[in-house]
N, C-alpha and C positions, 0 to 999 in steps of 0.2 A: 615771859615774852611780851606780854602787854606792857611792861615798864619801859621795855625798848623803844616800841612804837610811841608810846607817850612822851619818852624823852626827845625822839625825833620830831614829833609834832611841837613839843614845847621850843625846840631850838629853831624850828621854821616860823613859829607864831612869833617869836621874839625878835627875829629878823623883820619880818613884815611890819610889826609894831613900831619898831625903831625907824623905820624909813616913814611909816604914816606920821609918828609924833615929830620927825625932824621937819615934815613939810607943814604940819601945823603950826610949828614954832615959827617957821619963817613968816607966818601971817599975825600970829597972836603973841609971840614973845615965849621965852622958856617957861616962866612960872605959870602964865595962863594955860599953856599948854600942859604942862605937868599937873596943874590943878585939875584940868579937864579929864586926863588921863585917870588920875586917881578917883575923882568923881564918878566917871562912867563905871569905873570898876567896882565901886561901892554900889551903883545902882544895880548893876549885873548881879552882884553877889546878893543883894537884898531881894531882887526879884526871884532868883533861883531859891533862896532860904524860903520865901514866902510860899512858893509851890511845891518844893522837894524837901526842904531841909526841916526846920523848926527845932534844931538844937537850940538850947538855952543860951541867950546871951550872957546870963550871969556866970556861966562857966569861965568867961574871961578872967573874973576876979579870982579864980583858983589856979590861974597858971602860975607856976614856980619854975624858975627864978622870974621875977618881974621883968627883968631886961629882955626877955623872950618876946615881950610885947611890942618891942621896937621894930619888928618886921615891915610895918607900914611906913615907918620913917625911912628904914633902909630902901624900901621900895620906890619912895619918892626921890632917893638919891639914885637909885638904878636908873628910873626914867630920865632923870637930868643928866647923868653920865653917859647914857646910850645915846641921848639926843645930841648932845655935845660931840661925841666921838664921830657919830656917823655923820654929822655935818662938817666936821674938819678932816676925817679920813676917808669918808664914803663908806657904803654899807658893807662891802665884803672885808675891808682890812679891819674896820671896827669889830665887826663880828668875829673875825678869826682871832682878834686880841683879846676880846671880852671871853670867849670860850677857853682861850690859853689860860687866861687869869683864873677863871672858875675852875679849872681843872687844877691849877697848882694849889690854890686856897683850899678847895675842898680836900685835897689829899693831905695838906697840912693840918686841917681840922681832924682828919681821921688819924694821922700819926700821933697827934697830941692828945686825942680823945677829948677835944674841946666841945662845949656847948651841949653836953649830954650824949655825944656820939660815942659809940664803942671805940675804944683806941685799937687800932691796927698796927701790926709790925711793918717796918719799911721792908719794901720789896723792890730790889733793884730792877726788876723788870718793868715796874711802874714808873720808876725814875728814868729808864731808858725810852719809854713810851712818851714821856713828858719832854725829854730831851729831843726826841725825834719830832715831836710836835712843834718845838721851838725852832728847830732846824727848818721845817715846814713854812714857819712864819717868815724866816729869813728868805727862803726861797720865793715866796709869795711877794715879798717887798722888793726882792732884786730887780734892778732896770737894767 
């Protein structure tokens, strides 16, 4: 049950962060804004590590496969695309499309068993849920 609430919190924080980052971008530009987001995240993580963590940074060298270390690069891309989509579509439409894309890609990763994720069988109920979500996007966009 904790995972459910953490996921809800994550979604809420992503929406708030997207709005904040979009507003910062209006003053600083998208690359300065993105750099600030990544730098401030690093500072927070280092602070928490200093007081509560102390896991070895050397463990990074043992991560396999090495392409798994691209999460930060992907994170920079996420920040940039969230800023741009919220700027062009507004927070609600952008968040809706982002969540739908996350759902579809995550399910495809599970179906194919990509990136070390356990392969799952196709479930038509889940496909139907995604179709319903896409219908929801259409209704949300309808004028």
